[in-house]
C-alpha positions in Angstrom: 123.3 54.4 64.7 126.1 54.6 62.2 129.6 55.7 63.2 132.1 57.6 61.0 134.9 55.7 62.7 135.8 52.3 61.3 138.1 49.6 62.5 139.7 47.3 60.0 139.5 43.5 60.7 140.4 40.4 58.9 137.9 37.5 58.7 137.8 34.1 57.0 134.6 32.9 55.3 133.8 29.9 53.2 133.7 30.6 49.4 129.9 30.3 49.1 129.4 33.0 51.7 131.9 35.3 49.9 130.1 34.7 46.7 126.8 35.4 48.3 128.2 38.6 49.9 129.5 39.8 46.5 126.1 39.0 44.8 124.3 40.8 47.6 126.6 43.8 47.3 125.9 44.1 43.5 122.1 43.3 43.7 121.5 45.9 46.5 123.8 48.6 45.4 126.1 48.5 48.3 129.6 49.9 48.1 131.7 47.0 49.6 131.8 43.7 51.3 132.2 45.7 54.5 128.8 47.3 53.9 127.3 43.8 53.4 128.7 42.5 56.6 127.7 45.6 58.6 124.1 45.3 57.3 124.1 41.6 58.2 125.5 42.3 61.7 122.9 45.0 62.3 120.2 42.6 61.3 121.5 40.0 63.7 121.6 42.6 66.5 118.0 43.6 65.7 116.9 40.0 65.7 118.5 39.3 69.1 117.0 42.5 70.5 113.6 41.6 69.2 113.8 38.1 70.7 115.0 39.7 74.0 111.9 41.9 74.1 109.6 39.0 73.2 111.1 37.0 76.1 110.8 40.0 78.4 107.1 40.4 77.5 106.5 36.7 78.1 108.3 36.8 81.4 106.4 40.0 82.4 103.1 38.3 81.6 104.1 35.3 83.8 105.7 37.4 86.6 105.0 41.2 86.3 107.7 42.0 88.8 110.5 40.3 86.8 111.3 43.3 84.6 112.2 45.2 87.7 114.7 42.5 88.6 116.5 42.0 85.3 115.5 44.4 82.5 116.6 44.0 78.9 120.1 44.5 77.7 119.3 46.7 74.8 122.5 48.8 74.9 120.5 52.0 75.7 121.6 54.3 78.4 119.1 54.9 81.3 117.2 58.2 80.9 114.9 60.3 82.9 111.8 62.1 81.7 113.9 65.2 81.5 116.1 63.7 78.8 113.3 62.4 76.5 
């Protein structure tokens, strides 16, 4: 999900990461360093979510009732069949 609203922040990075971000931007046709960082953060979020689902599956195989107790924090809002 992409938002049209942005918030400006300031970050500090080592020179080699800035160089890599600049090269990535050029090599992948991105518009800015912000686009590079946004893409990297989305990939990290996806990686964490994937790992959470893997762990939830493992937990479910070991104890099927565990998903009812904890669930997965995927950032999705609860829904009903009516809202699918």
